[in-house]
C-alpha positions in Angstrom: -26.7 -143.0 -54.7 -23.9 -145.2 -53.4 -23.5 -148.2 -55.5 -21.2 -151.4 -54.7 -18.8 -152.3 -56.8 -18.9 -155.3 -59.1 -15.4 -156.5 -58.7 -14.9 -160.0 -57.2 -11.5 -158.9 -56.0 -11.3 -155.9 -53.8 -8.3 -154.3 -52.8 -8.6 -152.2 -49.5 -5.2 -150.7 -49.2 -2.0 -150.2 -51.5 0.5 -151.7 -48.8 3.8 -151.7 -50.8 5.3 -150.1 -53.8 7.9 -152.0 -55.3 11.0 -150.8 -58.1 13.3 -152.6 -59.9 17.2 -151.6 -59.6 20.3 -152.7 -61.2 22.1 -152.4 -58.0 20.3 -152.8 -54.8 23.2 -151.9 -52.3 23.5 -148.5 -54.2 20.2 -147.5 -54.2 19.4 -148.1 -50.6 22.7 -145.8 -49.9 21.2 -143.0 -52.2 17.9 -143.1 -50.7 19.2 -143.0 -47.1 21.5 -140.2 -47.8 19.1 -138.2 -50.3 15.5 -138.7 -48.7 16.3 -140.2 -45.1 14.6 -143.5 -46.2 15.5 -146.3 -44.4 16.9 -148.3 -42.2 17.0 -151.0 -45.0 16.7 -155.1 -44.8 18.6 -156.6 -47.8 17.7 -160.5 -48.2 18.8 -162.7 -50.7 15.6 -163.4 -52.6 16.5 -167.2 -54.0 15.9 -170.7 -52.8 15.5 -172.1 -50.3 14.0 -168.9 -48.9 11.9 -168.5 -52.1 10.3 -171.8 -53.5 7.6 -172.9 -56.2 8.7 -170.0 -58.2 6.9 -169.6 -61.8 7.6 -167.2 -64.6 4.7 -167.1 -66.6 3.2 -170.1 -65.5 6.3 -172.1 -66.2 8.7 -173.5 -63.1 11.8 -171.7 -63.1 14.7 -171.1 -60.8 16.0 -167.4 -60.5 18.0 -165.1 -57.8 17.5 -161.6 -56.7 18.2 -159.4 -54.0 15.4 -157.7 -52.3 15.7 -154.6 -49.7 12.7 -153.5 -48.0 11.9 -150.4 -45.7 8.9 -149.1 -44.3 8.1 -145.3 -45.1 5.2 -144.6 -42.9 2.2 -147.3 -43.7 3.9 -148.3 -47.1 6.6 -150.9 -47.4 8.9 -149.8 -50.4 11.0 -152.7 -52.2 13.7 -152.7 -54.3 14.6 -155.7 -56.6 17.8 -156.5 -58.0 17.7 -159.4 -60.5 20.7 -161.3 -60.7 20.3 -164.6 -62.5 17.7 -166.7 -64.2 14.2 -165.7 -65.4 12.3 -163.1 -63.6 9.9 -160.4 -64.3 12.5 -157.9 -63.1 14.9 -159.0 -65.3 12.2 -158.7 -68.3 11.4 -155.1 -67.1 14.7 -154.1 -66.7 15.3 -155.2 -70.2 12.2 -153.5 -71.5 12.0 -150.3 -69.6 15.0 -149.8 -67.6 15.0 -149.1 -63.4 12.2 -147.7 -62.2 8.5 -148.2 -60.5 7.4 -151.9 -61.2 4.4 -152.8 -59.5 2.1 -151.9 -56.3 1.0 -154.4 -53.7 -2.0 -155.7 -51.6 -2.1 -158.1 -48.5 -4.5 -160.7 -48.6 -5.4 -163.4 -45.4 -3.7 -166.5 -46.7 -1.6 -168.3 -49.5 -5.0 -170.0 -50.5 -6.1 -166.6 -51.1 -3.4 -165.4 -53.0 -3.9 -168.6 -55.5 -7.8 -167.4 -55.2 -7.3 -164.0 -56.3 -4.7 -164.9 -59.4 -7.4 -167.5 -60.3 -10.4 -165.1 -60.3 -8.6 -162.4 -62.2 -6.9 -165.0 -64.5 -10.6 -165.9 -65.7 -11.4 -162.5 -66.0 -8.4 -162.3 -68.7 -5.5 -161.0 -66.4 -2.7 -163.7 -66.7 0.1 -164.2 -63.6 3.2 -162.9 -64.6 5.2 -164.8 -61.6 4.4 -166.5 -58.6 5.9 -168.2 -56.0 6.2 -169.1 -52.2 8.8 -167.7 -49.6 9.5 -168.5 -45.8 7.1 -170.4 -43.6 3.9 -170.0 -46.1 4.4 -166.7 -47.4 3.2 -166.4 -51.0 2.9 -163.4 -54.0 1.8 -163.2 -57.2 2.1 -160.6 -59.9 -0.9 -160.2 -62.0 -0.7 -158.0 -65.3 -3.7 -156.2 -65.2 -3.2 -153.9 -68.7 -6.7 -151.9 -68.2 -5.4 -150.7 -64.9 -2.2 -149.7 -66.7 0.2 -151.2 -63.7 1.1 -154.8 -62.3 -0.6 -155.3 -59.0 0.9 -158.0 -56.6 -0.9 -160.0 -53.9 1.0 -161.0 -50.9 0.6 -163.1 -48.2 3.1 -162.6 -45.4 2.8 -165.1 -42.6 5.1 -163.9 -39.6 8.4 -162.6 -40.7 9.9 -163.3 -44.1 11.7 -166.4 -43.1 15.5 -165.2 -43.5 17.9 -162.9 -41.3 18.6 -159.9 -43.3 21.7 -157.7 -43.8 20.7 -154.1 -42.6 21.9 -151.0 -44.0 22.8 -148.7 -42.1 24.4 -151.7 -40.3 24.0 -149.7 -36.8 21.8 -146.7 -35.8 23.0 -143.4 -36.9 21.9 -139.9 -37.8 20.1 -139.5 -41.1 22.6 -137.2 -43.4 19.7 -136.2 -45.5 18.4 -132.9 -45.6 15.3 -134.0 -46.8 13.4 -136.6 -44.7 10.3 -138.6 -46.2 8.4 -140.1 -43.5 5.8 -141.3 -45.5 4.6 -142.5 -49.1 1.3 -140.6 -49.8 0.7 -140.8 -53.3 1.0 -143.2 -56.2 0.5 -141.5 -59.7 0.1 -143.0 -63.2 -0.5 -141.5 -66.5 -3.3 -142.7 -68.8 -4.9 -142.0 -72.1 -8.4 -142.1 -70.8 -9.2 -141.1 -67.2 -12.8 -142.1 -67.6 -12.2 -145.6 -69.1 -9.5 -146.4 -66.2 -11.5 -145.3 -63.3 -14.3 -147.4 -64.5 -11.7 -150.5 -65.2 -10.0 -150.0 -61.2 -13.7 -149.7 -60.0 -14.8 -152.7 -61.8 -11.7 -155.1 -61.4 -10.3 -154.1 -58.1 -13.3 -152.4 -56.5 -10.9 -149.3 -56.1 -13.0 -145.9 -55.8 -15.4 -143.9 -55.8 -13.1 -141.5 -57.8 -12.9 -137.6 -57.6 -12.1 -136.2 -61.1 -10.9 -132.6 -61.9 -10.1 -130.3 -64.7 -6.3 -130.1 -63.8 -5.9 -126.3 -65.5 -5.9 -122.8 -64.7 -7.4 -121.3 -62.5 -7.4 -124.2 -60.2 -3.6 -124.6 -61.2 -1.2 -121.7 -61.1 2.3 -120.6 -61.5 3.1 -124.1 -63.4 6.5 -124.6 -64.6 7.7 -127.1 -66.8 11.2 -128.3 -66.3 11.9 -125.0 -64.6 10.2 -122.6 -66.9 6.6 -121.1 -66.8 4.3 -123.0 -69.0 0.6 -123.7 -69.7 -1.0 -127.2 -69.9 -4.3 -128.6 -69.3 -4.9 -132.3 -67.9 -7.7 -134.5 -66.2 -6.9 -136.2 -62.9 -8.6 -138.4 -60.9 -7.9 -139.3 -57.2 -8.8 -142.0 -54.8 -7.7 -143.4 -51.4 -6.6 -146.9 -51.2 -6.3 -147.4 -47.5 -3.1 -144.9 -46.8 -2.1 -144.2 -50.1 -3.8 -141.8 -52.6 -3.8 -143.4 -55.8 -3.8 -140.6 -58.9 -4.4 -140.9 -62.6 -3.4 -138.2 -64.7 -4.6 -137.6 -68.6 -2.8 -135.3 -70.4 -5.2 -132.9 -72.8 -2.9 -129.9 -74.1 0.0 -128.0 -73.5 3.7 -128.6 -71.9 
């Protein structure tokens, strides 16, 4: 029998995927040239465009570069920290470049605040928050039981600044492989059963399909190019246009 999620915050769709990088310009060129992802809008992510910024609840000043590209129904974002305290700089220092967060849209700036307040009351604190443009708002929330940073965002109209574009004029994509959509985001976890329960109870994400990811279902398996054997569990669910996948390693390479 179908049941209703007890979550007070319900995420209906993953609308964006964010990465932290050291060099936005070089990275957008690489995405364009290797996977045909673009064109890109690049913004100076700083005051006065970004205001009321907080880092772990403390008022701060910081500067970044932000690059955005639409990949199907999902927005891919790249953030390059330049100066000041931010979770992007924290991430670079702790983990290096790579996948940083997933985001979802809410209906208003007040809903961003309400979402953060609900999750804070459940033990999941805000890492960074702020406002941008004309009544836009964001809040990054550290939800450790979900093994990911989730960002609640309200976008009111456009971002509020004129971007620099890459490429600067229309041109043929040089990439031989062209990615037209982001279909799946995968997370590696230690305990799939517990993690799917957490997603259902905290963000209302589910129901989940769980599979034994092993032979004979999985075959012709290679690890770093060589034939190998392994066993895992996988769990999948659709969150709007994106399939969210969890993978738990059990045995093998």
